[in-house]
LUMGU-333000 format. One record per atom (N, C-alpha, C, O): z, y, x. Coordinates in steps of 0.1 Angstrom, whole numbers, padded with zeros to 4 digits, always signed. Layout:
residues N
ZYX ...
END
This chain:
residues 112
+0002-0015+0008 +0000-0002+0002 +0001+0010+0008 +0009+0010+0017 -0004+0023+0006 -0012+0031+0008 -0001+0045+0007 -0005+0047-0005 +0011+0058+0010 +0016+0066+0006 +0004+0085+0008 +0000+0091+0018 +0004+0088-0005 +0002+0102+0000 +0005+0108+0012 +0017+0111+0013 -0001+0110+0020 +0000+0114+0036 +0009+0127+0037 +0014+0129+0049 +0012+0136+0027 +0015+0144+0023 +0034+0142+0033 +0041+0132+0030 +0037+0150+0039 +0047+0149+0042 +0069+0144+0029 +0080+0137+0028 +0060+0155+0022 +0075+0154+0016 +0072+0143+0008 +0082+0139+0001 +0058+0138+0008 +0057+0127-0002 +0067+0115+0005 +0074+0108-0002 +0065+0112+0020 +0065+0107+0028 +0085+0106+0032 +0093+0098+0036 +0085+0118+0028 +0096+0120+0032 +0103+0114+0014 +0106+0102+0013 +0104+0118+0008 +0104+0110-0012 +0105+0101-0011 +0115+0096-0017 +0098+0094-0006 +0091+0074-0010 +0108+0068+0001 +0117+0060-0002 +0106+0076+0013 +0123+0070+0018 +0131+0073+0015 +0138+0063+0015 +0137+0084+0012 +0147+0086+0000 +0148+0082-0009 +0160+0079-0009 +0142+0076-0022 +0142+0064-0029 +0142+0055-0030 +0143+0049-0040 +0141+0048-0011 +0141+0038-0011 +0159+0032-0002 +0164+0021+0000 +0163+0046+0000 +0173+0048+0012 +0181+0036+0001 +0176+0032-0009 +0196+0031+0008 +0208+0021+0004 +0215+0030-0006 +0224+0038-0003 +0211+0029-0018 +0220+0031-0028 +0210+0040-0040 +0214+0041-0052 +0198+0046-0033 +0194+0056-0039 +0182+0047-0050 +0176+0054-0058 +0178+0033-0049 +0170+0029-0059 +0179+0023-0068 +0188+0015-0064 +0175+0028-0084 +0180+0020-0098 +0186+0011-0097 +0179+0000-0095 +0200+0009-0098 +0206-0007-0097 +0198-0016-0107 +0194-0027-0104 +0197-0009-0118 +0188-0019-0127 +0173-0024-0123 +0167-0034-0129 +0165-0015-0112 +0152-0019-0102 +0154-0037-0093 +0146-0047-0090 +0173-0033-0090 +0176-0041-0079 +0179-0056-0085 +0175-0066-0080 +0190-0053-0101 +0187-0061-0111 +0176-0068-0109 +0173-0080-0106 +0170-0059-0113 +0156-0071-0125 +0148-0082-0109 +0146-0094-0109 +0146-0072-0101 +0142-0080-0090 +0154-0091-0087 +0153-0100-0095 +0161-0093-0082 +0169-0103-0079 +0168-0114-0088 +0166-0126-0085 +0172-0107-0105 +0165-0122-0115 +0151-0125-0115 +0147-0136-0119 +0146-0119-0112 +0132-0124-0116 +0131-0135-0104 +0125-0146-0107 +0137-0135-0089 +0139-0146-0083 +0130-0141-0070 +0122-0148-0064 +0134-0126-0065 +0130-0122-0054 +0142-0121-0044 +0149-0112-0045 +0142-0128-0039 +0159-0129-0030 +0158-0122-0016 +0165-0126-0007 +0152-0115-0015 +0146-0105-0003 +0131-0099-0003 +0121-0106-0004 +0134-0081-0001 +0122-0079-0002 +0121-0066+0008 +0128-0057+0004 +0113-0063+0020 +0116-0053+0025 +0100-0051+0033 +0091-0057+0038 +0104-0031+0028 +0092-0023+0028 +0095-0017+0045 +0105-0012+0050 +0080-0019+0053 +0081-0015+0066 +0073-0001+0061 +0067-0002+0050 +0075+0012+0067 +0060+0019+0064 +0063+0030+0082 +0070+0037+0089 +0047+0025+0080 +0042+0032+0095 +0027+0045+0089 +0016+0042+0084 +0037+0062+0092 +0028+0069+0089 +0029+0071+0071 +0039+0073+0064 +0016+0068+0069 +0014+0064+0053 +0014+0053+0045 +0015+0052+0033 +0014+0042+0057 +0012+0025+0055 +0022+0020+0052 +0030+0016+0061 +0022+0019+0043 +0039+0006+0042 +0032-0011+0037 +0022-0014+0031 +0040-0016+0041 +0038-0033+0042 +0058-0037+0034 +0069-0034+0037 +0049-0050+0022 +0060-0052+0019 +0060-0068+0021 +0053-0074+0013 +0067-0075+0029 +0076-0088+0026 +0083-0092+0019 +0095-0088+0021 +0081-0101+0007 +0087-0108+0001 +0094-0125-0001 +0086-0133+0001 +0108-0130-0003 +0111-0138-0001 +0112-0146-0012 +0123-0150-0014 +0108-0148-0016 +0108-0158-0025 +0119-0166-0031 +0126-0171-0022 +0123-0170-0043 +0133-0182-0045 +0123-0192-0052 +0112-0187-0051 +0124-0202-0058 +0117-0215-0063 +0114-0206-0081 +0105-0207-0089 +0127-0198-0084 +0129-0195-0100 +0118-0182-0099 +0116-0178-0111 +0110-0174-0089 +0103-0166-0086 +0093-0169-0102 +0089-0180-0106 +0090-0154-0112 +0087-0155-0119 +0080-0142-0123 +0085-0132-0130 +0067-0144-0118 +0063-0128-0112 +0056-0123-0128 +0051-0112-0128 +0055-0131-0141 +0051-0126-0157 +0060-0121-0161 +0059-0109-0164 +0074-0126-0162 +0085-0120-0161 +0090-0104-0155 +0092-0096-0164 +0091-0102-0144 +0090-0090-0138 +0082-0081-0144 +0086-0071-0151 +0070-0084-0142 +0055-0078-0147 +0065-0070-0164 +0071-0059-0165 +0063-0079-0175 +0067-0075-0188 +0084-0068-0185 +0086-0057-0191 +0091-0071-0179 +0107-0062-0178 +0100-0049-0178 +0100-0042-0187 +0092-0046-0161 +0085-0031-0158 +0079-0029-0166 +0076-0017-0164 +0072-0035-0179 +0067-0027-0192 +0076-0021-0205 +0075-0013-0214 +0085-0031-0200 +0099-0032-0215 +0111-0019-0216 +0114-0010-0224 +0115-0025-0200 +0127-0020-0201 +0122-0003-0190 +0113+0000-0182 +0130+0002-0195 +0131+0020-0195 +0130+0022-0178 +0121+0026-0170 +0142+0018-0177 +0143+0017-0169 +0138+0013-0149 +0142+0017-0138 +0130+0004-0153 +0120-0001-0144 +0105+0007-0149 +0097+0010-0140 +0101+0008-0165 +0094+0013-0165 +0092+0031-0158 +0082+0037-0156 +0109+0034-0157 +0106+0050-0151 +0105+0052-0142 +0102+0064-0139 +0106+0040-0130 +0109+0037-0116 +0093+0034-0105 +0088+0037-0094 +0090+0026-0120 +0076+0021-0115 +0062+0038-0114 +0054+0043-0106 +0065+0039-0125 +0060+0055-0129 +0060+0063-0120 +0049+0069-0117 +0075+0068-0111 +0081+0069-0099 +0081+0071-0092 +0086+0080-0085 +0069+0056-0088 +0067+0053-0074 +0050+0051-0076 +0045+0043-0068 +0042+0058-0084 +0038+0054-0085 +0021+0064-0085 +0010+0060-0084 +0031+0084-0088 +0033+0095-0084 +0031+0093-0066 +0024+0102-0061 +0035+0086-0059 +0045+0081-0045 +0026+0080-0039 +0019+0087-0033 +0026+0065-0046 +0018+0057-0036 -0006+0058-0041 -0014+0063-0049 -0005+0052-0034 -0020+0049-0036 -0027+0041-0032 -0033+0043-0021 -0029+0028-0041 -0038+0017-0037 -0046+0015-0022 -0057+0020-0019 -0040+0008-0015 -0053+0010-0003 -0071+0005+0000 -0080+0007+0008 -0070+0000-0009 -0086-0007-0016 -0091-0002-0025 -0083-0002-0034 -0100+0002-0028 -0114+0003-0041 -0109-0001-0055 -0109+0006-0065 -0107-0013-0052 -0100-0022-0064 -0092-0014-0071 -0092-0010-0083 -0084-0012-0062 -0072-0007-0074 -0061-0012-0076 -0052-0008-0084 -0062-0024-0066 -0047-0028-0065 -0039-0027-0061 -0039-0032-0050 -0025-0020-0064 -0010-0016-0053 -0011-0020-0045 -0016-0014-0035 -0004-0032-0046 -0003-0042-0035 -0007-0058-0034 -0003-0069-0037 -0016-0053-0028 -0027-0067-0028 -0023-0074-0018 -0018-0068-0008 -0022-0090-0019 -0015-0100-0016 -0027-0100+0001 -0038-0096+0001 -0021-0104+0009 -0027-0106+0024 -0024-0123+0029 -0014-0129+0026 -0031-0126+0034 -0032-0135+0040 -0029-0139+0057 -0036-0135+0066 -0017-0147+0058 -0014-0149+0070 -0024-0151+0084 -0029-0162+0086 -0026-0144+0091 -0039-0147+0105 -0030-0150+0117 -0035-0155+0127 -0021-0148+0117 -0011-0154+0132 +0002-0155+0130 +0009-0145+0129 +0009-0170+0128 +0025-0172+0135 +0029-0174+0146 +0023-0184+0150 +0036-0170+0157 +0037-0175+0168 +0044-0188+0169 +0042-0196+0179 +0052-0191+0158 +0057-0206+0158 +0051-0219+0155 +0055-0230+0157 +0035-0210+0145 +0024-0226+0145 +0014-0226+0156 +0002-0229+0155 +0023-0222+0168 +0010-0222+0181 +0021-0230+0188 +0016-0239+0196 +0037-0230+0188 +0047-0236+0202 +0047-0252+0190 +0046-0254+0178 +0049-0257+0198 +0059-0268+0199 +0075-0267+0194 +0076-0259+0185 +0081-0271+0196 +0099-0271+0194 +0102-0273+0200 +0114-0269+0200 +0098-0280+0210 +0105-0279+0224 +0098-0267+0237 +0104-0264+0247 +0087-0263+0233 +0087-0254+0239 +0089-0236+0236 +0084-0226+0240 +0099-0239+0225 +0103-0227+0218 +0120-0231+0223 +0128-0225+0215 +0127-0240+0235 +0139-0238+0238 +0144-0239+0247 +0156-0237+0248 
END
């Protein structure tokens, strides 16, 4: 995902995701729908999200909650004012495939 490149947007995005600033309803919904951990990294205006999903991950349920829960809908609206889909297809958080993983190239014996 990308952000609008203005420094005020970058600051607003970082501030919104600082500990204690993301609405509790958003945090609870992510956890409730099977997201065990979520990390967002920013370099300039480019964002990368890493999700650690539990077996109970429910993307359809999360999407429904984002449409029907006023707190989640407000958060999504707030984020869309800051975010820009990185490709022309409009997909806001396109799924990436792994290209390289160091551990795939090393045997267990080589890693110790």
